[in-house]
C-alpha positions in Angstrom: 4.4 -12.6 -3.7 3.6 -16.2 -2.8 0.9 -18.1 -4.7 -2.2 -19.2 -2.8 -2.1 -22.7 -4.2 0.2 -24.9 -6.3 -0.8 -26.1 -9.7 -1.4 -29.8 -9.6 0.8 -31.8 -12.0 -1.0 -35.2 -12.2 -2.4 -34.6 -15.7 0.9 -33.4 -17.0 2.7 -36.5 -15.6 0.1 -38.9 -16.7 -0.5 -37.4 -20.2 2.8 -36.3 -21.6 1.8 -37.7 -25.0 -1.1 -35.1 -25.0 1.5 -32.3 -24.8 3.2 -33.6 -27.9 -0.1 -33.4 -29.8 -0.8 -29.8 -28.5 -2.2 -27.2 -30.9 0.7 -25.1 -32.4 1.2 -21.8 -30.8 -0.7 -18.9 -32.3 1.4 -16.2 -33.9 2.7 -13.6 -31.3 0.4 -10.6 -31.2 2.1 -7.2 -31.2 1.2 -4.5 -28.8 2.0 -0.8 -29.2 4.7 0.9 -27.2 2.0 2.8 -25.3 0.6 -0.4 -23.9 2.4 -1.0 -20.5 0.4 -3.9 -19.2 -2.5 -6.1 -20.2 -4.8 -7.7 -17.6 -7.2 -10.3 -18.9 -7.2 -8.6 -22.2 -7.7 -5.0 -20.7 -4.9 -2.6 -21.6 -3.2 -0.2 -19.2 -1.7 2.5 -21.2 1.3 4.7 -20.6 -1.2 7.6 -20.3 -2.9 5.8 -17.4 0.3 5.5 -15.4 1.3 9.1 -16.3 -2.0 10.4 -14.8 -1.4 8.3 -11.7 2.1 9.6 -11.4 0.9 13.2 -11.8 -1.5 12.7 -8.9 1.1 11.1 -6.6 4.3 12.9 -7.3 5.7 16.1 -5.5 5.6 18.7 -8.2 8.3 20.7 -6.3 10.9 17.8 -6.4 12.8 16.8 -9.6 13.6 13.2 -10.0 16.2 11.6 -12.3 14.8 9.6 -15.2 15.6 6.4 -13.5 13.9 7.4 -10.3 10.9 8.6 -12.2 10.7 5.3 -14.1 11.1 3.3 -10.8 8.1 5.2 -9.4 6.0 4.6 -12.5 6.9 0.9 -12.4 5.6 0.7 -8.9 2.5 2.7 -9.8 1.9 0.3 -12.8 1.9 -2.6 -10.4 -0.7 -0.7 -8.2 -2.8 -0.1 -11.3 -2.7 -3.8 -12.3 -3.9 -4.8 -8.8 -6.5 -2.1 -9.0 -7.7 -3.2 -12.3 -8.2 -6.7 -11.1 -10.2 -5.4 -8.1 -12.4 -3.2 -10.3 -13.2 -6.2 -12.4 -14.1 -8.0 -9.2 -16.2 -5.1 -8.2 -18.2 -5.3 -11.4 -18.9 -8.9 -10.8 -20.0 -8.1 -7.2 -22.1 -5.3 -8.5 -20.4 -2.8 -6.1 -20.6 1.0 -6.7 -19.3 4.1 -5.0 -22.1 6.4 -3.7 -21.8 9.9 -5.0 -21.8 11.2 -1.4 -18.7 9.0 -0.7 -17.0 10.4 -3.8 -17.8 14.0 -3.0 -16.4 13.6 0.6 -13.3 12.0 -0.7 -12.8 14.9 -3.1 -13.4 17.5 -0.5 -11.0 15.7 2.0 -8.3 15.7 -0.9 -8.6 19.5 -1.1 -8.9 20.4 2.5 -6.4 22.7 4.3 -6.0 24.6 0.9 -8.0 27.2 -0.8 -10.0 26.4 -3.9 -7.9 28.6 -6.0 -4.6 27.1 -4.8 -6.1 23.6 -5.2 -7.0 24.4 -8.9 -3.6 25.8 -9.4 -2.0 22.6 -8.1 -4.2 20.6 -10.4 -3.1 22.7 -13.5 0.5 22.4 -12.5 0.2 18.6 -12.5 -1.8 18.5 -15.8 -5.0 17.2 -14.2 -8.7 18.1 -14.3 -11.1 17.8 -11.4 -12.9 15.1 -13.3 -9.6 13.0 -13.5 -9.0 13.5 -9.8 -12.5 12.3 -9.1 -12.1 9.3 -11.4 -8.9 8.3 -9.6 -10.6 8.6 -6.2 -13.6 6.6 -7.5 -11.3 3.8 -8.5 -9.5 3.8 -5.2 -12.8 3.8 -3.2 -14.2 1.0 -5.4 -11.1 -1.2 -5.0 -11.2 -0.6 -1.3 -14.9 -1.7 -1.2 -13.9 -5.0 -2.7 -11.3 -5.6 0.0 -13.9 -4.6 2.6 -16.6 -6.9 1.4 -14.3 -9.9 0.5 -11.8 -9.6 3.4 -12.5 -7.1 6.2 -16.2 -8.0 6.6 -15.3 -11.7 7.0 -12.8 -11.3 9.9 -13.9 -12.3 13.3 -12.2 -12.3 16.7 -13.6 -14.8 19.2 -13.7 -14.3 23.0 -11.3 -17.2 23.4 -8.7 -15.5 21.2 -9.0 -12.2 23.2 -8.5 -14.2 26.4 -5.6 -16.2 25.0 -3.9 -13.1 23.8 -4.3 -11.4 27.2 -3.0 -14.5 29.1 0.1 -14.7 26.7 0.8 -11.0 27.0 -0.3 -10.3 30.6 3.0 -8.5 31.5 2.5 -5.8 28.8 -0.8 -4.8 30.5 0.9 -4.0 33.7 2.3 -0.6 32.8 5.1 0.5 35.2 5.1 4.0 34.0 3.3 6.5 31.7 3.8 5.3 28.0 2.7 6.0 24.4 1.6 3.3 22.0 3.4 4.3 18.8 3.5 3.2 15.1 5.8 4.5 12.4 6.4 4.6 8.6 10.1 5.0 7.9 11.6 6.5 4.7 15.4 6.6 4.0 17.2 8.7 1.4 19.5 5.8 0.5 19.2 2.4 -1.1 18.3 -0.1 1.6 20.0 -3.5 1.6 16.8 -5.2 2.6 13.3 -3.9 1.8 10.7 -5.5 3.9 7.6 -3.8 2.7 4.8 -5.4 0.6 5.4 -3.2 -2.6 9.2 -3.3 -2.6 9.2 0.5 -2.8 12.4 2.2 -1.7 13.4 5.8 -1.9 17.0 6.0 -2.9 17.8 9.8 -2.9 16.9 12.7 -0.5 14.6 14.1 -3.2 12.8 10.7 -3.5 12.4 10.5 0.1 10.8 13.8 0.5 8.5 13.1 -2.4 7.6 9.8 -0.8 6.8 11.2 2.5 4.6 13.9 1.0 2.8 11.1 -1.0 2.2 9.1 2.2 0.9 12.2 4.0 -1.5 12.9 1.1 -2.7 9.3 1.2 -3.3 9.5 5.0 -5.3 12.8 4.5 -7.4 11.0 1.9 -8.4 8.4 4.4 -5.9 5.6 3.8 -5.1 3.2 6.6 -1.8 3.9 8.4 -1.3 0.2 9.0 -1.7 -0.5 5.2 0.6 2.3 4.2 3.3 1.0 6.7 2.9 -2.6 5.3 3.2 -1.3 1.8 5.7 1.4 2.0 7.8 1.6 5.2 11.4 1.0 4.8 11.9 -0.4 8.3 12.1 -4.1 7.7 11.3 -5.0 11.3 8.2 -2.8 11.9 6.8 -2.7 8.3 5.2 -6.3 8.4 3.5 -5.3 11.7 1.9 -2.2 10.2 4.6 0.0 11.7 3.5 -0.9 15.3 6.3 -0.2 17.9 4.1 -1.1 20.9 4.2 0.8 24.1 7.2 3.1 24.7 7.7 4.5 28.2 7.9 8.3 28.5 11.4 8.0 30.1 12.6 6.2 27.0 10.9 8.7 24.6 12.7 11.6 26.4 16.0 10.0 25.5 15.1 9.7 21.8 16.5 12.3 19.3 14.4 15.6 19.8 12.5 15.4 16.4 11.3 11.9 17.2 10.5 12.7 20.9 8.7 15.9 20.0 6.6 14.0 17.3 5.1 11.8 20.1 5.2 13.4 23.5 2.2 15.5 24.3 0.3 14.5 21.2 -3.2 13.1 21.2 -4.2 9.6 20.1 -4.6 9.5 16.4 -2.0 12.4 15.7 0.5 11.8 12.9 3.7 13.9 12.7 6.7 13.9 10.5 10.1 13.5 12.2 13.6 13.7 10.7 16.7 12.0 12.0 20.1 11.6 10.3 18.6 12.3 7.0 15.8 9.8 7.4 12.1 10.6 7.7 9.5 8.9 9.9 5.7 9.4 10.1 4.9 8.9 13.8 1.4 7.8 14.8 0.3 8.1 18.3 -2.0 5.1 18.7 -2.7 5.6 22.4 -1.5 7.4 25.5 -1.4 5.2 28.6 -1.0 6.0 32.2 0.8 3.8 34.7 -1.1 1.0 36.3 -2.5 -2.6 35.9 -5.0 -3.4 33.1 -7.4 -6.2 32.7 -10.0 -7.4 30.4 -12.8 -5.6 32.3 -11.4 -2.3 30.9 -12.9 -1.5 27.5 -9.8 0.0 26.1 -7.8 -3.2 26.9 -10.5 -5.4 25.2 -10.9 -3.0 22.3 -7.0 -2.8 21.9 -6.6 -6.5 21.8 -9.5 -6.9 19.3 -8.0 -4.3 17.0 -4.6 -5.9 17.2 -6.0 -9.4 16.4 -8.2 -8.0 13.6 -5.2 -6.1 12.1 -3.1 -9.3 12.1 -5.8 -11.3 10.4 -6.6 -8.6 7.9 -3.0 -8.2 6.9 -2.8 -12.0 6.3 -6.0 -12.4 4.5 -5.6 -9.2 2.4 -2.2 -10.4 1.2 -3.8 -14.0 0.5 -6.7 -12.5 -1.3 -4.7 -10.3 -3.5 -2.4 -13.1 -4.3 -5.2 -15.4 -5.1 -7.1 -13.0 -7.4 -3.8 -12.1 -9.2 -2.9 -15.8 -9.7 -6.3 -16.3 -11.3 -5.7 -13.4 -13.7 -3.6 -13.3 -16.9 -1.3 -10.4 -16.5 1.5 -9.3 -18.8 3.7 -6.4 -17.6 5.2 -5.1 -20.8 7.0 -2.1 -19.1 8.9 -4.3 -16.8 9.8 -6.7 -19.7 11.0 -3.8 -21.9 13.0 -2.3 -19.1 14.8 -5.8 -18.3 15.3 -6.5 -22.1 16.8 -2.9 -22.7 18.8 -2.8 -19.5 16.8 0.0 -18.1 16.4 2.1 -21.3 12.7 2.2 -22.2 12.4 1.4 -26.0 9.9 3.0 -28.2 9.4 0.1 -30.6 6.3 -2.2 -30.1 6.8 -5.3 -28.3 5.3 -8.7 -29.2 3.0 -10.4 -26.9 3.8 -13.9 -25.7 2.6 -16.6 -28.0 -0.6 -18.4 -27.0 -0.2 -21.8 -26.0 
């Protein structure tokens, strides 16, 4: 993650003698083995990560200890970012209305009976209250992004016109086509991971678990674009939110049957899972377009361009905002440090915090 700003060094260069007279470092403070990260003095415990893992994992799939720890390391990073955003929410005096929380909870349990939902929670060692708290934290963090990033994005008439002029050919559709986006998950270690989180499924079991996790996130209302940027293992389309653009029907008919059938005949907004050569893809039908010339007098053209430009700006500004707030926060990831120092074996002994300077 690239820092938003570089630290100016003028004072250091001009006052090196001050560094020699600096106050001696305070003794290192020891933290318990259950403390996995500290964010501006706020601890994230092993139990916090375990609860998040219980919510996200596929209980039907068994992961190796290394795979499980990799997943928890990724979740810890998510919790660090979430903690920073929750602190920001407190400063901004943001809250989640009870109606929004109730709706999110109902959405999480839809398409399943209440009895089956409670059994699933019991199997994961979770209570309804813990699920609600997890949803509240997610919604609150997203409210910060909405207020601090999304609400400040504007797309001008000139930008829309410039985009249309630069891409005029794509609005002359020679044949019926589908606008498609994808999230790819492979069952092997990828040589280059181009997503924002660095997440990479490395076994068939991990790939299945990841696809199920992504589907659950989508059902809970997560943005397809955001999940593609964060988790898709296709380095080409992930930075674009999985966007593949318009694909002619004739080309889709030549695709492998699972991919073809996940798109052809599906309505805009539909998401289907396709498998091909052991890999998985979540296929989103963004739009279904008939052949013909389009221009800016057509609402769907103007709206589509506006959405594309907003998406690009939001992706950039979201990444910049998260980088900025994290760079302004003191974070120590003890789990990552312990894993590096123990060569992957998580030690139970306490670890000293870095000395204050």
